[in-house]
N, C-alpha and C positions, 0 to 999 in steps of 0.2 A: 586110704585116701590121703594119708600124710597129715602134715600140720596145716596145710593150706585151706582145707575145707572142713567145716564143722556143721553138724546138724543139731537142731534142738526142736523137739516136739513137746508142746504142753497144751493139753486140752484141744481147742480148735485152732491152734496156731502152729505153723511150721516155719522155722527160721533157718535159713541156710546162709552161712558166712563163708565167703571166698576171699582169702588174702591174695593180694597181687603177687604174680609170679616174680621172683627175685633170683637173679643169677649174679653172684658176687663179682665175678670177673667182668661180666658185661656191664655191671653197675659201675665198677671202677673205670672202665673205658668210657662210659657215658659221662662220668664226672670229669675226666681228663678232657673230653670233647667239649663239655660246657665251659671249662676254664679257658681253653684255647680259643674257642669261638667267641667268648666274652671279650678276651683281649683283642681279637680282630675287630669286634664291634666298637670297642673303645677307641682303637686307632682310627677306624673309619669315622667315628663321630668327631674326632679332632680335626679331620680334614674338611668337614662341612664349614668350619669357621675360617677357612683360608680364602684368599681372594681369587676366585675362579669365575669363569663365565656362568651366566644363569643356567645354561643347559647342563653344565657339569654339576652345578649345585643341585639341580633338579634330579639328575641321574643319581647322585649320592643320596639324596633324600628318599627316592624310590627304593634304592638298594638298601638303605637303612630300615625302611618299612619291612622289606622282606627279611632282613636280618632279625628284626624284633619279633616277627612272627615265628621264625624257626627257633629263636632263643626261648620264647615262651613255650613252644611245643616241647622242646627237649627238657627244659626245667620241669614242666608239668609231668612228663614221662618219668623223669628221675624221682620226683616226689611220689608219683603213683606207685612205682616199683618198690620204693622204700617204705612208704607209710599207708598205701592204699588198701582198701578192702571193699568188697561188694556184698551187700545184704539183700537177700531175697526173702521177703516175709509174706506168707500167705495166712490170712485169718478168715473168719466167717464170710466177710464181704469183699475183701480187697486183696490184690497182689501189690505189694509195695517193693519197689526197686530203689536201693540207695547205693550211690557211689560216693565213698568217703575217702578223703585224704586227711589223715590226722583226725581232728575233731570236726572238720567242715565237710559238707557233702551236698549232693544233689539228690532230691527225693522225687520219685514219680509214683503216683498211685493210680491203680486201675480197678475198675469194678470187676470182681471175679466172675460174675455171670456173663459178662460180655467177651471174655477171653475164649477164643476158639481153639487154637491148636498150639501146643508147645512142641516145637520140632527143632531139628538141627538147623542152625542158621546157615543160609547159603545166599550170599549177596551177588552171585553171578559174576564175579570178577574174572578177568582173563589172567593168564599165567604171570604176566609182567606185574600187574597191579597186586595180585596175590603175593608175589615175592616182595614187593615194596611194603605192603601192609603187614608182613610177617616179621619185620625188623624189630629189634628189641626196644627201640625208642618209640615205636608206634603202639598205642594202647587200644586199638579198636578191633582186636581179634575176638569178636564175639563168637560163641559156639552154639547158643540156643536162641530161639526167638518165639514169639507168639503173635497171633493176629488179633486185633481189636479194632472194630469199625473200619475195616479196609486198610488199616495201617499195620506194618510189621514192626514190632518192637524187639530189638536185639538185646541180649543180656548174657551173663556168664562169660566173663572175659578170661582168655588164656587157659582154657581147660583142654585136656586131651580127650580123645573119643570116649574112653572108659568113664572118666569123671563126668563128662557132660551127659552120658547115657544114664548114669546113676541119678544125677540131679533131675533129669527129665522124668525118670521113672518115679522118683519121690514126689514130684509135682503132680504127675498123672494120678498117682495113688491118693494123694491128698484131695485132688479134685473129684475123684471117683467116690471117695468116702464122704465128701461133703454133699454130693448129689444123692447118695443113698440114705443120708440121715435126714 
């Protein structure tokens, strides 16, 4: 499994930790992209204060909004790749998913009895979207999902087929053992 994935089982708890995928060369390219893109944004921002027609200022404002959105997304991706980890915790009553960057994170809790199926995640993308979503700066490459109350909840980011299959088996085994006890 390497250094990215760690398992810990204690009593009635299974904890799976997945560190974010990090490729040093791509991370350096991403940092260069952030620096250059930030410089472009600063230069653009200085132009908003020039004496232009209202339509030109409106165009620059809308352009700036798009720039801010992509700046946020790429900085988030950089931080996720460098400091991110995903925790999957199963205990007697709940499945807890945590996405952390550094010491901050987002936690989702689900009632274990309502979880239906832990399967390979397939969001039905066409080839173009799949190609776009597989870029290094995009962090929504989920590999597993489960169903709960007619909702599909994806998790397990950036795993290969073997890694996701092992995690899927561990979760199934934990759920099977829970039901038999």
